[in-house]
N, C-alpha and C positions, 0 to 999 in steps of 0.2 A: 508346876504339878501336872498341868495340862499337856505340856510337851513331853514329860516323862511317860504318860499314859499312851500318847500317840507313838512314841518310840517303841515301847513294849508291844503295842498292837502290831506295828510293822514287822518287829522280829517274829512275833507269833505267826503272822500270815506267811512270812517267808519260810519258817520252819514247817508249817503245814504243806506248803507247795513242794518243798524239797522232799518231804516224807512221801507225798503222793507220787512224785516222780521216781523215787526209789522203788516204791511198791510196784508201780506199772513197769518199770524196766525190769524188775525181777520176773514178773509174770510173762512179759512179752519182750524179750530181748530185741533191742533195736539193731538193724543190720546183721542179724544172725540167722536169717531165714534162706531157705533154698526152695525156689519155685519149680513146680513140675508142669510142663506143657505137654499135653497129650496129642500125638498125631496118630489116629487110628484108621485103618481102612484106606479106601481109594482116596488119593489126593485129587480132588476136583475143584476145590475152592480154597484160597489161601487166606481169605478175609479173617476168619476166626483166629487162626493161628498167629497171624501177624498182629492182631489186636491184642492177644494175650502177651506176646513178645514185648510189644510197645509199652503195655501197662506195667509189666514187671521190670522193664528197663528203667522206668521212672520211679518205681517204688524204692525208696531209700532203705527200707527194711530188708529188702532182697539182695543178697550178695552174689547169688549165682543162679543159673537157670539149667534145669535138666530137661532136655527135649527127649521125651519118651516116644520112640517110634515103633509102631507095629503096623507096617504098611508095605504092600507089594509095589507101591508107586502110584502113578496116575498121569494126569495131563502134564505136559511139559511146562507151560507158562506158570501154573500155580506153584510148581516145585521151585522154579527160577525165582519166583517172588519171595518165597520163604527163605531160600538160600540167601538172597540179597539182604533180607531183613536180619537174618542172623549175623551177617558181617557188620551191620550197623550196631546191633546189640552188643557185640563183642568189644566195641570201643568203650562201653560202660560196664559190663558185666561178663563174668566167666560163663561160657556155655558148654555143657556136657551133653553129648548124645548118648542115650541108652537104648540099645536095640532089644526088641522082644523077640517073638518067634520069627518074624519076618521084617527085614528092613532092606528091601532090595530095590534096584532101579531108582525110581524117584524117591523111594524111602531112603536109599543110600545117598542120593544126590543131596538131600537136605541135611544129612548128618555130616557130610564132607567138611564143612567150614567150621565145625565145632572145635573148641580148644582141645577136647579129648573125645574119643569115641570108645564106649564100652559095650561089649556084646557077650552074649552067652556062647559057650562052645558050639551049641547046635543051632544057633541063629542062622537063618538063610539070608545072605546078603550078596552084595555085588550086583550081578545082572546089569552091567554098565552097557546099556544099548538103547535104541529107539525102535518103536514098532508103529506101523500104520496098518490098519485093517479097513479094507474097502469092500463092503458087501456087493455082490453081483447077482441080480435077480433077472438078468436078461433071458436066461433059459426058461425060468418060470413064466415070465411074461409072454414068451413065444409060445409056450404050451397052451396057455389059456387065451391066446389070440389077442393080446393087448399090446399096442405099439405106443412108444413115446415120441412125441415131436418136440424137437429142441430149436429154439431160435436163440442165436447168440451173436455177440459182437467180436469176440476174440476166439481164435482157433482152439485154444485149450481151456476155454472157460468151463466146460463141462467135464473136465478130465476126471473128476471124482464122482461122476454120476453112477449110481447103482444100477442104472438101466443099460449099461454096456460094459464091454470088457476094455481093459487098457490097451492102448496101442504101444508099440515099442518106444516111441518118442515120449509118450506120457509116462511110461514106466521110468524112463531115463530122467525125466524132470523130477518126478517124485523121489526117485533114488537120491538125486543130488540134494534135495531138501533134507531127507533123512540124514545123509552124510554130514551136512552142515550142522544139523542139531546134535548129531552124535559127537562131532568134534567139540561142540560147546559143552557137552557132558564131560568129556575127557579133560578139557581145559579147566572146568569148574573143579573137578576132583583133583587135578594137578595142583591148582592153587590152594585148595582147602587142606590137602594132605602134605603140601610142600614136597612134592615128588615130580620127577621129570615127565613131561608130556608123553614121551615115547614109552617110558616104563608103564604108565597107566594104559596107554593104547594096547599093549600086549595083553592086558587083562580084560580089555573092553570089547570082547566079542559076545556079550550077552550071557555068558556062563555065570552060574551062581557059586558061591563059596559058603562053607560053614564059617562060623565065627572063629573057630580055631585056625582054619586055613587063612582066613582074612587077616588074622594077627601075624602069621608068618610072612604074608605078602606086604604088610605095612599099611593095609586098608583100615585097620582099627588100631587102637592103642593098647587095650588090655581086655581080659576075659572077666566077666562079672554080671551080676543082675542089677536091677534098678537101685536096690539099697546100696550096693557098692558104688554106683554112679553118684548117688546122693552124698555118701560119705567122701567121695573123691572131690565133689564140688565143694564141700566144707573144708577139706584139707587145702585146696588150692586158694581158698579165700580167707584162710585163717580163722575159721569157726572152730571153737573149742568144743569137744564132745559131739554129741549127735545133733545135727542141724534140725531146726524146726521146718517142717515142710508144709508149703501152701500150694493148693491147686484149685482149679475150678471143676465143678461137676458138670458133666455132659448133660445138656438139657434136651429132651425130646419134644419137638413141637408138632402138635396134631395138626396145626394150620399148614405146616409144610406138606404133610401127607394129603390134606384136603385140597391143596392147591396144586398137587401133582409134583411138587419140587423134589420131594424125597426120593421117589423111584428114579428120577433123572439123575439125582446126585449119586445114587448107588450104582445104577446101571449105565448111565450116560445114554446117548441116542445113537442108534446104529444108523440112522439115516440123516445125520446132521453134517455130512460132508467130510472133509479132511480132518482128522484128529491125530495129532502127534502125541505119543505116550511114552514116558519113561515107566515101563510096566513090566513086571514079571508075570509071564503066563505059565501057569501050572496046569 
């Protein structure tokens, strides 16, 4: 009699557990989600975006990631870091790039390795190029009677100083650096889009394109909004119906503002030396 009671108790527990699993699976379908990662504004730091990409890559309930880009670009290194992270994520999940109003220069750079790129017809994209801006206040300093004394151990150690004009040789050195980084941009787009280096190079003079024109040139895959990109992500991963979307809300930290980090993130520093940028200048 005791064995019979134990047997039915076990059956009852199993039935309850199975019932709970069915209920949970109906409310939260496992492996049926699409995650949206937002990249908005100037790209000055890759840490947050990379953290989100890594988390969603590990999440078994997420089948695809939509990278929503609304950015004119920014610093070179962070864009390259995001690009490389997307390549890693693609080994586990589908990545779809969705372009908003602007996804140019560095914004296009990080879209290039995605499995598919979706843009609006009027999206501003392209701007495949590199820019370096060096302020020169030597004229102002001369007017107010202030001189700068420099002690250096290398002839070109102060080539980016704001207190003097560039010499022809210094300009040649910096141009060589820009050309190298520009070639890196072209190579990254060539790999990401599976296009010939020379074909991309013809388009890589810094010009911008509408989403419609970019489609004609092969720089994107199709026209559509973010909802279209989400549905495409679902189709590519076998999700039936409308995918459940997960995303993180942007948090504003007052401590960043108090510490002076927020203005620097937004505007950068005009006097911090050489800064290479994949940036659309409007």
